[in-house]
PDB file of N, CA, C and O in Angstrom:
ATOM      1  N   MET A   1     118.272 103.133 111.275  1.00  0.00           N
ATOM      2  CA  MET A   1     117.277 104.019 110.713  1.00  0.00           C
ATOM      3  C   MET A   1     115.899 103.595 111.207  1.00  0.00           C
ATOM      4  O   MET A   1     115.537 102.424 111.097  1.00  0.00           O
ATOM      5  N   ALA A   2     115.140 104.520 111.742  1.00  0.00           N
ATOM      6  CA  ALA A   2     113.818 104.218 112.285  1.00  0.00           C
ATOM      7  C   ALA A   2     112.811 104.039 111.161  1.00  0.00           C
ATOM      8  O   ALA A   2     112.910 104.660 110.103  1.00  0.00           O
ATOM      9  N   LYS A   3     111.837 103.173 111.420  1.00  0.00           N
ATOM     10  CA  LYS A   3     110.764 102.981 110.448  1.00  0.00           C
ATOM     11  C   LYS A   3     109.877 104.208 110.437  1.00  0.00           C
ATOM     12  O   LYS A   3     109.654 104.843 111.468  1.00  0.00           O
ATOM     13  N   ARG A   4     109.378 104.529 109.267  1.00  0.00           N
ATOM     14  CA  ARG A   4     108.454 105.659 109.195  1.00  0.00           C
ATOM     15  C   ARG A   4     107.085 105.211 109.696  1.00  0.00           C
ATOM     16  O   ARG A   4     106.719 104.045 109.546  1.00  0.00           O
ATOM     17  N   PRO A   5     106.329 106.130 110.289  1.00  0.00           N
ATOM     18  CA  PRO A   5     104.996 105.772 110.779  1.00  0.00           C
ATOM     19  C   PRO A   5     104.042 105.517 109.616  1.00  0.00           C
ATOM     20  O   PRO A   5     104.175 106.103 108.542  1.00  0.00           O
ATOM     21  N   LYS A   6     103.089 104.640 109.851  1.00  0.00           N
ATOM     22  CA  LYS A   6     102.086 104.292 108.839  1.00  0.00           C
ATOM     23  C   LYS A   6     100.863 105.175 109.053  1.00  0.00           C
ATOM     24  O   LYS A   6     100.420 105.355 110.187  1.00  0.00           O
ATOM     25  N   HIS A   7     100.317 105.725 107.975  1.00  0.00           N
ATOM     26  CA  HIS A   7      99.112 106.549 108.081  1.00  0.00           C
ATOM     27  C   HIS A   7      97.948 105.665 108.517  1.00  0.00           C
ATOM     28  O   HIS A   7      97.881 104.491 108.151  1.00  0.00           O
ATOM     29  N   THR A   8      97.038 106.230 109.297  1.00  0.00           N
ATOM     30  CA  THR A   8      95.921 105.443 109.837  1.00  0.00           C
ATOM     31  C   THR A   8      94.883 105.077 108.786  1.00  0.00           C
ATOM     32  O   THR A   8      94.127 104.125 108.977  1.00  0.00           O
ATOM     33  N   ASN A   9      94.832 105.813 107.679  1.00  0.00           N
ATOM     34  CA  ASN A   9      93.881 105.494 106.616  1.00  0.00           C
ATOM     35  C   ASN A   9      94.557 104.626 105.562  1.00  0.00           C
ATOM     36  O   ASN A   9      95.639 104.958 105.078  1.00  0.00           O
ATOM     37  N   LYS A  10      93.921 103.516 105.209  1.00  0.00           N
ATOM     38  CA  LYS A  10      94.539 102.566 104.288  1.00  0.00           C
ATOM     39  C   LYS A  10      94.730 103.140 102.884  1.00  0.00           C
ATOM     40  O   LYS A  10      95.697 102.788 102.208  1.00  0.00           O
ATOM     41  N   HIS A  11      93.829 104.017 102.431  1.00  0.00           N
ATOM     42  CA  HIS A  11      93.947 104.599 101.095  1.00  0.00           C
ATOM     43  C   HIS A  11      95.154 105.532 101.013  1.00  0.00           C
ATOM     44  O   HIS A  11      95.912 105.501 100.043  1.00  0.00           O
ATOM     45  N   ILE A  12      95.319 106.350 102.029  1.00  0.00           N
ATOM     46  CA  ILE A  12      96.448 107.284 102.046  1.00  0.00           C
ATOM     47  C   ILE A  12      97.755 106.528 102.276  1.00  0.00           C
ATOM     48  O   ILE A  12      98.776 106.864 101.677  1.00  0.00           O
ATOM     49  N   ALA A  13      97.731 105.516 103.132  1.00  0.00           N
ATOM     50  CA  ALA A  13      98.934 104.711 103.364  1.00  0.00           C
ATOM     51  C   ALA A  13      99.391 104.055 102.060  1.00  0.00           C
ATOM     52  O   ALA A  13     100.588 104.005 101.774  1.00  0.00           O
ATOM     53  N   ALA A  14      98.442 103.554 101.272  1.00  0.00           N
ATOM     54  CA  ALA A  14      98.775 102.936  99.989  1.00  0.00           C
ATOM     55  C   ALA A  14      99.329 103.970  99.009  1.00  0.00           C
ATOM     56  O   ALA A  14     100.262 103.679  98.261  1.00  0.00           O
ATOM     57  N   ALA A  15      98.755 105.175  99.012  1.00  0.00           N
ATOM     58  CA  ALA A  15      99.236 106.237  98.124  1.00  0.00           C
ATOM     59  C   ALA A  15     100.651 106.668  98.501  1.00  0.00           C
ATOM     60  O   ALA A  15     101.472 106.930  97.622  1.00  0.00           O
ATOM     61  N   ILE A  16     100.943 106.742  99.795  1.00  0.00           N
ATOM     62  CA  ILE A  16     102.291 107.088 100.254  1.00  0.00           C
ATOM     63  C   ILE A  16     103.273 106.003  99.815  1.00  0.00           C
ATOM     64  O   ILE A  16     104.357 106.309  99.319  1.00  0.00           O
ATOM     65  N   ASP A  17     102.898 104.748  99.996  1.00  0.00           N
ATOM     66  CA  ASP A  17     103.762 103.642  99.566  1.00  0.00           C
ATOM     67  C   ASP A  17     104.039 103.709  98.063  1.00  0.00           C
ATOM     68  O   ASP A  17     105.164 103.478  97.621  1.00  0.00           O
ATOM     69  N   TYR A  18     103.001 104.029  97.282  1.00  0.00           N
ATOM     70  CA  TYR A  18     103.150 104.151  95.833  1.00  0.00           C
ATOM     71  C   TYR A  18     104.149 105.258  95.493  1.00  0.00           C
ATOM     72  O   TYR A  18     105.015 105.082  94.636  1.00  0.00           O
ATOM     73  N   ALA A  19     104.020 106.394  96.169  1.00  0.00           N
ATOM     74  CA  ALA A  19     104.929 107.518  95.925  1.00  0.00           C
ATOM     75  C   ALA A  19     106.374 107.122  96.239  1.00  0.00           C
ATOM     76  O   ALA A  19     107.285 107.426  95.469  1.00  0.00           O
ATOM     77  N   LEU A  20     106.575 106.455  97.353  1.00  0.00           N
ATOM     78  CA  LEU A  20     107.927 106.062  97.747  1.00  0.00           C
ATOM     79  C   LEU A  20     108.522 105.043  96.776  1.00  0.00           C
ATOM     80  O   LEU A  20     109.716 105.091  96.481  1.00  0.00           O
ATOM     81  N   LYS A  21     107.698 104.126  96.281  1.00  0.00           N
ATOM     82  CA  LYS A  21     108.179 103.130  95.315  1.00  0.00           C
ATOM     83  C   LYS A  21     108.541 103.776  93.990  1.00  0.00           C
ATOM     84  O   LYS A  21     109.332 103.226  93.224  1.00  0.00           O
ATOM     85  N   ASN A  22     107.966 104.943  93.715  1.00  0.00           N
ATOM     86  CA  ASN A  22     108.249 105.658  92.472  1.00  0.00           C
ATOM     87  C   ASN A  22     109.282 106.760  92.659  1.00  0.00           C
ATOM     88  O   ASN A  22     109.377 107.673  91.839  1.00  0.00           O
ATOM     89  N   GLY A  23     110.050 106.677  93.729  1.00  0.00           N
ATOM     90  CA  GLY A  23     111.194 107.551  93.908  1.00  0.00           C
ATOM     91  C   GLY A  23     110.917 108.875  94.587  1.00  0.00           C
ATOM     92  O   GLY A  23     111.747 109.781  94.505  1.00  0.00           O
ATOM     93  N   TRP A  24     109.797 109.024  95.246  1.00  0.00           N
ATOM     94  CA  TRP A  24     109.505 110.273  95.951  1.00  0.00           C
ATOM     95  C   TRP A  24     110.112 110.224  97.341  1.00  0.00           C
ATOM     96  O   TRP A  24     110.359 109.149  97.886  1.00  0.00           O
ATOM     97  N   LYS A  25     110.351 111.398  97.909  1.00  0.00           N
ATOM     98  CA  LYS A  25     110.989 111.525  99.217  1.00  0.00           C
ATOM     99  C   LYS A  25     109.926 111.763 100.299  1.00  0.00           C
ATOM    100  O   LYS A  25     109.014 112.569 100.113  1.00  0.00           O
ATOM    101  N   TYR A  26     110.050 111.063 101.417  1.00  0.00           N
ATOM    102  CA  TYR A  26     109.157 111.189 102.571  1.00  0.00           C
ATOM    103  C   TYR A  26     109.831 112.108 103.581  1.00  0.00           C
ATOM    104  O   TYR A  26     110.954 111.845 104.012  1.00  0.00           O
ATOM    105  N   ILE A  27     109.141 113.196 103.963  1.00  0.00           N
ATOM    106  CA  ILE A  27     109.703 114.148 104.921  1.00  0.00           C
ATOM    107  C   ILE A  27     108.785 114.223 106.132  1.00  0.00           C
ATOM    108  O   ILE A  27     107.605 114.552 106.005  1.00  0.00           O
ATOM    109  N   GLU A  28     109.327 113.919 107.305  1.00  0.00           N
ATOM    110  CA  GLU A  28     108.537 114.011 108.535  1.00  0.00           C
ATOM    111  C   GLU A  28     108.302 115.475 108.868  1.00  0.00           C
ATOM    112  O   GLU A  28     109.149 116.328 108.604  1.00  0.00           O
ATOM    113  N   THR A  29     107.133 115.759 109.455  1.00  0.00           N
ATOM    114  CA  THR A  29     106.783 117.148 109.743  1.00  0.00           C
ATOM    115  C   THR A  29     106.934 117.516 111.205  1.00  0.00           C
ATOM    116  O   THR A  29     106.877 118.702 111.530  1.00  0.00           O
ATOM    117  N   GLY A  30     107.118 116.584 112.081  1.00  0.00           N
ATOM    118  CA  GLY A  30     107.261 116.881 113.502  1.00  0.00           C
ATOM    119  C   GLY A  30     106.045 116.425 114.294  1.00  0.00           C
ATOM    120  O   GLY A  30     105.008 116.084 113.724  1.00  0.00           O
ATOM    121  N   LYS A  31     106.185 116.423 115.598  1.00  0.00           N
ATOM    122  CA  LYS A  31     105.135 115.894 116.467  1.00  0.00           C
ATOM    123  C   LYS A  31     103.914 116.796 116.579  1.00  0.00           C
ATOM    124  O   LYS A  31     102.800 116.299 116.745  1.00  0.00           O
ATOM    125  N   SER A  32     104.097 118.106 116.494  1.00  0.00           N
ATOM    126  CA  SER A  32     102.967 119.005 116.716  1.00  0.00           C
ATOM    127  C   SER A  32     102.314 119.470 115.415  1.00  0.00           C
ATOM    128  O   SER A  32     101.394 120.288 115.445  1.00  0.00           O
ATOM    129  N   ALA A  33     102.774 118.963 114.288  1.00  0.00           N
ATOM    130  CA  ALA A  33     102.261 119.423 113.003  1.00  0.00           C
ATOM    131  C   ALA A  33     100.908 118.787 112.677  1.00  0.00           C
ATOM    132  O   ALA A  33     100.632 117.655 113.075  1.00  0.00           O
ATOM    133  N   HIS A  34     100.077 119.524 111.954  1.00  0.00           N
ATOM    134  CA  HIS A  34      98.801 118.978 111.483  1.00  0.00           C
ATOM    135  C   HIS A  34      99.005 118.068 110.285  1.00  0.00           C
ATOM    136  O   HIS A  34      98.179 117.202 109.997  1.00  0.00           O
ATOM    137  N   ALA A  35     100.100 118.275 109.602  1.00  0.00           N
ATOM    138  CA  ALA A  35     100.404 117.430 108.453  1.00  0.00           C
ATOM    139  C   ALA A  35     101.051 116.138 108.946  1.00  0.00           C
ATOM    140  O   ALA A  35     101.835 116.137 109.896  1.00  0.00           O
ATOM    141  N   PHE A  36     100.707 115.055 108.284  1.00  0.00           N
ATOM    142  CA  PHE A  36     101.292 113.762 108.626  1.00  0.00           C
ATOM    143  C   PHE A  36     102.726 113.690 108.094  1.00  0.00           C
ATOM    144  O   PHE A  36     103.647 113.259 108.788  1.00  0.00           O
ATOM    145  N   CYS A  37     102.884 114.126 106.838  1.00  0.00           N
ATOM    146  CA  CYS A  37     104.194 114.156 106.208  1.00  0.00           C
ATOM    147  C   CYS A  37     104.127 115.045 104.976  1.00  0.00           C
ATOM    148  O   CYS A  37     103.070 115.561 104.613  1.00  0.00           O
ATOM    149  N   ILE A  38     105.265 115.207 104.354  1.00  0.00           N
ATOM    150  CA  ILE A  38     105.332 115.895 103.070  1.00  0.00           C
ATOM    151  C   ILE A  38     105.989 114.927 102.100  1.00  0.00           C
ATOM    152  O   ILE A  38     107.004 114.305 102.413  1.00  0.00           O
ATOM    153  N   LEU A  39     105.399 114.808 100.924  1.00  0.00           N
ATOM    154  CA  LEU A  39     105.983 113.995  99.865  1.00  0.00           C
ATOM    155  C   LEU A  39     106.539 114.950  98.827  1.00  0.00           C
ATOM    156  O   LEU A  39     105.868 115.901  98.427  1.00  0.00           O
ATOM    157  N   ARG A  40     107.772 114.696  98.387  1.00  0.00           N
ATOM    158  CA  ARG A  40     108.418 115.618  97.454  1.00  0.00           C
ATOM    159  C   ARG A  40     109.124 114.840  96.353  1.00  0.00           C
ATOM    160  O   ARG A  40     109.760 113.815  96.598  1.00  0.00           O
ATOM    161  N   CYS A  41     108.998 115.346  95.152  1.00  0.00           N
ATOM    162  CA  CYS A  41     109.693 114.794  93.996  1.00  0.00           C
ATOM    163  C   CYS A  41     111.196 114.986  94.187  1.00  0.00           C
ATOM    164  O   CYS A  41     111.637 116.068  94.576  1.00  0.00           O
ATOM    165  N   ILE A  42     111.976 113.957  93.918  1.00  0.00           N
ATOM    166  CA  ILE A  42     113.422 114.068  94.112  1.00  0.00           C
ATOM    167  C   ILE A  42     114.131 114.665  92.901  1.00  0.00           C
ATOM    168  O   ILE A  42     115.348 114.855  92.928  1.00  0.00           O
ATOM    169  N   SER A  43     113.379 114.965  91.836  1.00  0.00           N
ATOM    170  CA  SER A  43     113.976 115.558  90.637  1.00  0.00           C
ATOM    171  C   SER A  43     114.188 117.053  90.778  1.00  0.00           C
ATOM    172  O   SER A  43     114.749 117.690  89.886  1.00  0.00           O
ATOM    173  N   GLY A  44     113.742 117.618  91.894  1.00  0.00           N
ATOM    174  CA  GLY A  44     113.942 119.039  92.120  1.00  0.00           C
ATOM    175  C   GLY A  44     112.831 119.922  91.594  1.00  0.00           C
ATOM    176  O   GLY A  44     112.994 121.140  91.527  1.00  0.00           O
ATOM    177  N   HIS A  45     111.711 119.340  91.223  1.00  0.00           N
ATOM    178  CA  HIS A  45     110.569 120.123  90.762  1.00  0.00           C
ATOM    179  C   HIS A  45     109.837 120.670  91.980  1.00  0.00           C
ATOM    180  O   HIS A  45     109.207 119.911  92.716  1.00  0.00           O
ATOM    181  N   GLY A  46     109.914 121.969  92.199  1.00  0.00           N
ATOM    182  CA  GLY A  46     109.301 122.592  93.368  1.00  0.00           C
ATOM    183  C   GLY A  46     107.795 122.446  93.418  1.00  0.00           C
ATOM    184  O   GLY A  46     107.211 122.369  94.500  1.00  0.00           O
ATOM    185  N   GLU A  47     107.157 122.406  92.252  1.00  0.00           N
ATOM    186  CA  GLU A  47     105.703 122.285  92.225  1.00  0.00           C
ATOM    187  C   GLU A  47     105.231 120.858  92.498  1.00  0.00           C
ATOM    188  O   GLU A  47     104.039 120.625  92.697  1.00  0.00           O
ATOM    189  N   HIS A  48     106.165 119.903  92.509  1.00  0.00           N
ATOM    190  CA  HIS A  48     105.809 118.519  92.764  1.00  0.00           C
ATOM    191  C   HIS A  48     106.099 118.152  94.214  1.00  0.00           C
ATOM    192  O   HIS A  48     107.042 117.425  94.525  1.00  0.00           O
ATOM    193  N   SER A  49     105.257 118.681  95.077  1.00  0.00           N
ATOM    194  CA  SER A  49     105.351 118.447  96.508  1.00  0.00           C
ATOM    195  C   SER A  49     103.930 118.493  97.059  1.00  0.00           C
ATOM    196  O   SER A  49     103.116 119.305  96.621  1.00  0.00           O
ATOM    197  N   ILE A  50     103.635 117.628  98.012  1.00  0.00           N
ATOM    198  CA  ILE A  50     102.292 117.612  98.582  1.00  0.00           C
ATOM    199  C   ILE A  50     102.365 117.329 100.075  1.00  0.00           C
ATOM    200  O   ILE A  50     103.119 116.466 100.525  1.00  0.00           O
ATOM    201  N   SER A  51     101.574 118.067 100.825  1.00  0.00           N
ATOM    202  CA  SER A  51     101.451 117.860 102.262  1.00  0.00           C
ATOM    203  C   SER A  51     100.323 116.857 102.496  1.00  0.00           C
ATOM    204  O   SER A  51      99.216 117.023 101.983  1.00  0.00           O
ATOM    205  N   VAL A  52     100.613 115.827 103.269  1.00  0.00           N
ATOM    206  CA  VAL A  52      99.625 114.788 103.556  1.00  0.00           C
ATOM    207  C   VAL A  52      99.039 115.058 104.937  1.00  0.00           C
ATOM    208  O   VAL A  52      99.763 115.083 105.932  1.00  0.00           O
ATOM    209  N   SER A  53      97.747 115.256 104.990  1.00  0.00           N
ATOM    210  CA  SER A  53      97.054 115.585 106.236  1.00  0.00           C
ATOM    211  C   SER A  53      96.942 114.371 107.152  1.00  0.00           C
ATOM    212  O   SER A  53      96.788 113.238 106.695  1.00  0.00           O
ATOM    213  N   SER A  54      97.023 114.631 108.452  1.00  0.00           N
ATOM    214  CA  SER A  54      96.839 113.558 109.434  1.00  0.00           C
ATOM    215  C   SER A  54      95.385 113.108 109.498  1.00  0.00           C
ATOM    216  O   SER A  54      95.090 111.923 109.655  1.00  0.00           O
ATOM    217  N   THR A  55      94.481 114.083 109.371  1.00  0.00           N
ATOM    218  CA  THR A  55      93.046 113.791 109.474  1.00  0.00           C
ATOM    219  C   THR A  55      92.284 114.477 108.343  1.00  0.00           C
ATOM    220  O   THR A  55      91.610 115.482 108.569  1.00  0.00           O
ATOM    221  N   PRO A  56      92.388 113.941 107.136  1.00  0.00           N
ATOM    222  CA  PRO A  56      91.702 114.566 106.011  1.00  0.00           C
ATOM    223  C   PRO A  56      90.187 114.384 106.088  1.00  0.00           C
ATOM    224  O   PRO A  56      89.699 113.401 106.645  1.00  0.00           O
ATOM    225  N   ARG A  57      89.451 115.339 105.523  1.00  0.00           N
ATOM    226  CA  ARG A  57      87.984 115.219 105.500  1.00  0.00           C
ATOM    227  C   ARG A  57      87.546 114.055 104.628  1.00  0.00           C
ATOM    228  O   ARG A  57      86.633 113.309 104.983  1.00  0.00           O
ATOM    229  N   ASN A  58      88.199 113.907 103.492  1.00  0.00           N
ATOM    230  CA  ASN A  58      87.868 112.826 102.573  1.00  0.00           C
ATOM    231  C   ASN A  58      89.151 112.101 102.176  1.00  0.00           C
ATOM    232  O   ASN A  58      89.804 112.480 101.203  1.00  0.00           O
ATOM    233  N   PRO A  59      89.512 111.068 102.919  1.00  0.00           N
ATOM    234  CA  PRO A  59      90.790 110.381 102.684  1.00  0.00           C
ATOM    235  C   PRO A  59      90.950 109.818 101.276  1.00  0.00           C
ATOM    236  O   PRO A  59      92.046 109.850 100.716  1.00  0.00           O
ATOM    237  N   GLU A  60      89.863 109.301 100.702  1.00  0.00           N
ATOM    238  CA  GLU A  60      89.955 108.731  99.362  1.00  0.00           C
ATOM    239  C   GLU A  60      90.340 109.792  98.338  1.00  0.00           C
ATOM    240  O   GLU A  60      91.153 109.531  97.451  1.00  0.00           O
ATOM    241  N   ASN A  61      89.760 110.995  98.453  1.00  0.00           N
ATOM    242  CA  ASN A  61      90.109 112.067  97.524  1.00  0.00           C
ATOM    243  C   ASN A  61      91.552 112.518  97.710  1.00  0.00           C
ATOM    244  O   ASN A  61      92.249 112.791  96.733  1.00  0.00           O
ATOM    245  N   ASP A  62      91.999 112.596  98.950  1.00  0.00           N
ATOM    246  CA  ASP A  62      93.392 112.972  99.205  1.00  0.00           C
ATOM    247  C   ASP A  62      94.347 111.932  98.620  1.00  0.00           C
ATOM    248  O   ASP A  62      95.384 112.282  98.057  1.00  0.00           O
ATOM    249  N   ALA A  63      93.995 110.660  98.756  1.00  0.00           N
ATOM    250  CA  ALA A  63      94.823 109.591  98.189  1.00  0.00           C
ATOM    251  C   ALA A  63      94.872 109.718  96.665  1.00  0.00           C
ATOM    252  O   ALA A  63      95.928 109.525  96.063  1.00  0.00           O
ATOM    253  N   LYS A  64      93.745 110.038  96.041  1.00  0.00           N
ATOM    254  CA  LYS A  64      93.699 110.223  94.582  1.00  0.00           C
ATOM    255  C   LYS A  64      94.580 111.387  94.153  1.00  0.00           C
ATOM    256  O   LYS A  64      95.245 111.315  93.119  1.00  0.00           O
ATOM    257  N   LYS A  65      94.591 112.463  94.944  1.00  0.00           N
ATOM    258  CA  LYS A  65      95.433 113.621  94.628  1.00  0.00           C
ATOM    259  C   LYS A  65      96.909 113.237  94.669  1.00  0.00           C
ATOM    260  O   LYS A  65      97.690 113.650  93.812  1.00  0.00           O
ATOM    261  N   ILE A  66      97.281 112.447  95.668  1.00  0.00           N
ATOM    262  CA  ILE A  66      98.670 111.998  95.787  1.00  0.00           C
ATOM    263  C   ILE A  66      99.042 111.156  94.564  1.00  0.00           C
ATOM    264  O   ILE A  66     100.079 111.383  93.941  1.00  0.00           O
ATOM    265  N   LEU A  67      98.194 110.187  94.227  1.00  0.00           N
ATOM    266  CA  LEU A  67      98.465 109.308  93.092  1.00  0.00           C
ATOM    267  C   LEU A  67      98.570 110.098  91.788  1.00  0.00           C
ATOM    268  O   LEU A  67      99.444 109.831  90.964  1.00  0.00           O
ATOM    269  N   LYS A  68      97.680 111.065  91.608  1.00  0.00           N
ATOM    270  CA  LYS A  68      97.680 111.873  90.390  1.00  0.00           C
ATOM    271  C   LYS A  68      98.984 112.657  90.252  1.00  0.00           C
ATOM    272  O   LYS A  68      99.562 112.724  89.167  1.00  0.00           O
ATOM    273  N   LEU A  69      99.441 113.245  91.347  1.00  0.00           N
ATOM    274  CA  LEU A  69     100.676 114.026  91.312  1.00  0.00           C
ATOM    275  C   LEU A  69     101.884 113.132  91.069  1.00  0.00           C
ATOM    276  O   LEU A  69     102.788 113.504  90.321  1.00  0.00           O
ATOM    277  N   VAL A  70     101.909 111.966  91.690  1.00  0.00           N
ATOM    278  CA  VAL A  70     103.034 111.043  91.512  1.00  0.00           C
ATOM    279  C   VAL A  70     103.083 110.551  90.062  1.00  0.00           C
ATOM    280  O   VAL A  70     104.158 110.463  89.468  1.00  0.00           O
ATOM    281  N   LYS A  71     101.920 110.232  89.498  1.00  0.00           N
ATOM    282  CA  LYS A  71     101.882 109.770  88.107  1.00  0.00           C
ATOM    283  C   LYS A  71     102.296 110.875  87.144  1.00  0.00           C
ATOM    284  O   LYS A  71     102.854 110.606  86.080  1.00  0.00           O
ATOM    285  N   LYS A  72     102.021 112.113  87.523  1.00  0.00           N
ATOM    286  CA  LYS A  72     102.385 113.271  86.686  1.00  0.00           C
ATOM    287  C   LYS A  72     103.904 113.445  86.631  1.00  0.00           C
ATOM    288  O   LYS A  72     104.452 113.868  85.613  1.00  0.00           O
ATOM    289  N   CYS A  73     104.569 113.118  87.724  1.00  0.00           N
ATOM    290  CA  CYS A  73     106.021 113.311  87.791  1.00  0.00           C
ATOM    291  C   CYS A  73     106.667 112.152  88.528  1.00  0.00           C
ATOM    292  O   CYS A  73     106.744 112.146  89.756  1.00  0.00           O
ATOM    293  N   THR A  74     107.126 111.182  87.773  1.00  0.00           N
ATOM    294  CA  THR A  74     107.848 110.077  88.371  1.00  0.00           C
ATOM    295  C   THR A  74     109.334 110.350  88.190  1.00  0.00           C
ATOM    296  O   THR A  74     109.822 110.345  87.060  1.00  0.00           O
ATOM    297  N   PRO A  75     110.065 110.590  89.277  1.00  0.00           N
ATOM    298  CA  PRO A  75     111.477 110.978  89.191  1.00  0.00           C
ATOM    299  C   PRO A  75     112.342 110.047  88.361  1.00  0.00           C
ATOM    300  O   PRO A  75     113.216 110.521  87.636  1.00  0.00           O
ATOM    301  N   SER A  76     112.132 108.753  88.439  1.00  0.00           N
ATOM    302  CA  SER A  76     112.984 107.827  87.694  1.00  0.00           C
ATOM    303  C   SER A  76     112.854 108.049  86.190  1.00  0.00           C
ATOM    304  O   SER A  76     113.841 107.935  85.464  1.00  0.00           O
ATOM    305  N   GLU A  77     111.647 108.365  85.711  1.00  0.00           N
ATOM    306  CA  GLU A  77     111.448 108.649  84.296  1.00  0.00           C
ATOM    307  C   GLU A  77     112.136 109.953  83.916  1.00  0.00           C
ATOM    308  O   GLU A  77     112.753 110.044  82.854  1.00  0.00           O
ATOM    309  N   ASN A  78     112.034 110.960  84.776  1.00  0.00           N
ATOM    310  CA  ASN A  78     112.644 112.252  84.484  1.00  0.00           C
ATOM    311  C   ASN A  78     114.162 112.161  84.446  1.00  0.00           C
ATOM    312  O   ASN A  78     114.805 112.835  83.641  1.00  0.00           O
ATOM    313  N   VAL A  79     114.736 111.340  85.303  1.00  0.00           N
ATOM    314  CA  VAL A  79     116.184 111.162  85.305  1.00  0.00           C
ATOM    315  C   VAL A  79     116.614 110.506  84.001  1.00  0.00           C
ATOM    316  O   VAL A  79     117.612 110.913  83.406  1.00  0.00           O
ATOM    317  N   GLU A  80     115.868 109.485  83.542  1.00  0.00           N
ATOM    318  CA  GLU A  80     116.190 108.817  82.294  1.00  0.00           C
ATOM    319  C   GLU A  80     116.072 109.782  81.117  1.00  0.00           C
ATOM    320  O   GLU A  80     116.924 109.777  80.228  1.00  0.00           O
ATOM    321  N   GLU A  81     115.012 110.622  81.100  1.00  0.00           N
ATOM    322  CA  GLU A  81     114.824 111.584  80.020  1.00  0.00           C
ATOM    323  C   GLU A  81     115.961 112.589  79.973  1.00  0.00           C
ATOM    324  O   GLU A  81     116.456 112.908  78.892  1.00  0.00           O
ATOM    325  N   SER A  82     116.385 113.096  81.132  1.00  0.00           N
ATOM    326  CA  SER A  82     117.466 114.082  81.147  1.00  0.00           C
ATOM    327  C   SER A  82     118.784 113.451  80.694  1.00  0.00           C
ATOM    328  O   SER A  82     119.600 114.116  80.055  1.00  0.00           O
ATOM    329  N   GLU A  83     118.998 112.171  81.020  1.00  0.00           N
ATOM    330  CA  GLU A  83     120.211 111.495  80.571  1.00  0.00           C
ATOM    331  C   GLU A  83     120.194 111.322  79.062  1.00  0.00           C
ATOM    332  O   GLU A  83     121.230 111.468  78.414  1.00  0.00           O
ATOM    333  N   LYS A  84     119.022 111.009  78.486  1.00  0.00           N
ATOM    334  CA  LYS A  84     118.904 110.880  77.033  1.00  0.00           C
ATOM    335  C   LYS A  84     119.204 112.201  76.351  1.00  0.00           C
ATOM    336  O   LYS A  84     119.916 112.235  75.348  1.00  0.00           O
ATOM    337  N   GLU A  85     118.665 113.297  76.888  1.00  0.00           N
ATOM    338  CA  GLU A  85     118.902 114.619  76.315  1.00  0.00           C
ATOM    339  C   GLU A  85     120.385 114.970  76.360  1.00  0.00           C
ATOM    340  O   GLU A  85     120.920 115.520  75.397  1.00  0.00           O
ATOM    341  N   GLU A  86     121.057 114.656  77.475  1.00  0.00           N
ATOM    342  CA  GLU A  86     122.482 114.942  77.596  1.00  0.00           C
ATOM    343  C   GLU A  86     123.274 114.149  76.558  1.00  0.00           C
ATOM    344  O   GLU A  86     124.195 114.683  75.940  1.00  0.00           O
ATOM    345  N   ASN A  87     122.918 112.875  76.364  1.00  0.00           N
ATOM    346  CA  ASN A  87     123.611 112.044  75.391  1.00  0.00           C
ATOM    347  C   ASN A  87     123.395 112.569  73.968  1.00  0.00           C
ATOM    348  O   ASN A  87     124.324 112.564  73.160  1.00  0.00           O
ATOM    349  N   GLU A  88     122.174 113.024  73.659  1.00  0.00           N
ATOM    350  CA  GLU A  88     121.867 113.586  72.349  1.00  0.00           C
ATOM    351  C   GLU A  88     122.670 114.855  72.118  1.00  0.00           C
ATOM    352  O   GLU A  88     123.181 115.073  71.020  1.00  0.00           O
ATOM    353  N   ASN A  89     122.786 115.697  73.147  1.00  0.00           N
ATOM    354  CA  ASN A  89     123.546 116.935  73.028  1.00  0.00           C
ATOM    355  C   ASN A  89     125.026 116.650  72.776  1.00  0.00           C
ATOM    356  O   ASN A  89     125.671 117.355  72.000  1.00  0.00           O
ATOM    357  N   GLU A  90     125.560 115.625  73.422  1.00  0.00           N
ATOM    358  CA  GLU A  90     126.958 115.269  73.248  1.00  0.00           C
ATOM    359  C   GLU A  90     127.230 114.755  71.839  1.00  0.00           C
ATOM    360  O   GLU A  90     128.268 115.066  71.256  1.00  0.00           O
ATOM    361  N   THR A  91     126.293 113.961  71.279  1.00  0.00           N
ATOM    362  CA  THR A  91     126.492 113.413  69.939  1.00  0.00           C
ATOM    363  C   THR A  91     126.323 114.487  68.863  1.00  0.00           C
ATOM    364  O   THR A  91     126.905 114.373  67.784  1.00  0.00           O
ATOM    365  N   ASN A  92     125.539 115.520  69.141  1.00  0.00           N
ATOM    366  CA  ASN A  92     125.331 116.596  68.179  1.00  0.00           C
ATOM    367  C   ASN A  92     126.500 117.565  68.138  1.00  0.00           C
ATOM    368  O   ASN A  92     126.639 118.309  67.167  1.00  0.00           O
ATOM    369  N   GLU A  93     127.324 117.579  69.135  1.00  0.00           N
ATOM    370  CA  GLU A  93     128.443 118.527  69.201  1.00  0.00           C
ATOM    371  C   GLU A  93     129.634 118.080  68.432  1.00  0.00           C
ATOM    372  O   GLU A  93     130.646 118.779  68.400  1.00  0.00           O
TER     373      GLU A  93
END
């Protein structure tokens, strides 16, 4: 498996690493794309996806947006919550 490329901006690179550590999926966009990558929630939430620009105007703000979205939806927490709900439903039946 090839290593993923590191973003040239340290703030965005750190935000991408944070997303990956919290269970988000890294999707390569291709060689000719303006986007560096796409980060997507693995819980299947369509609204929890963000395109990471190769050359953002304000890298710090883009990094903050990534962090905010990841904190809003951390897949590992959502998986635990859905398992709790399933267990509660089984005990109520």
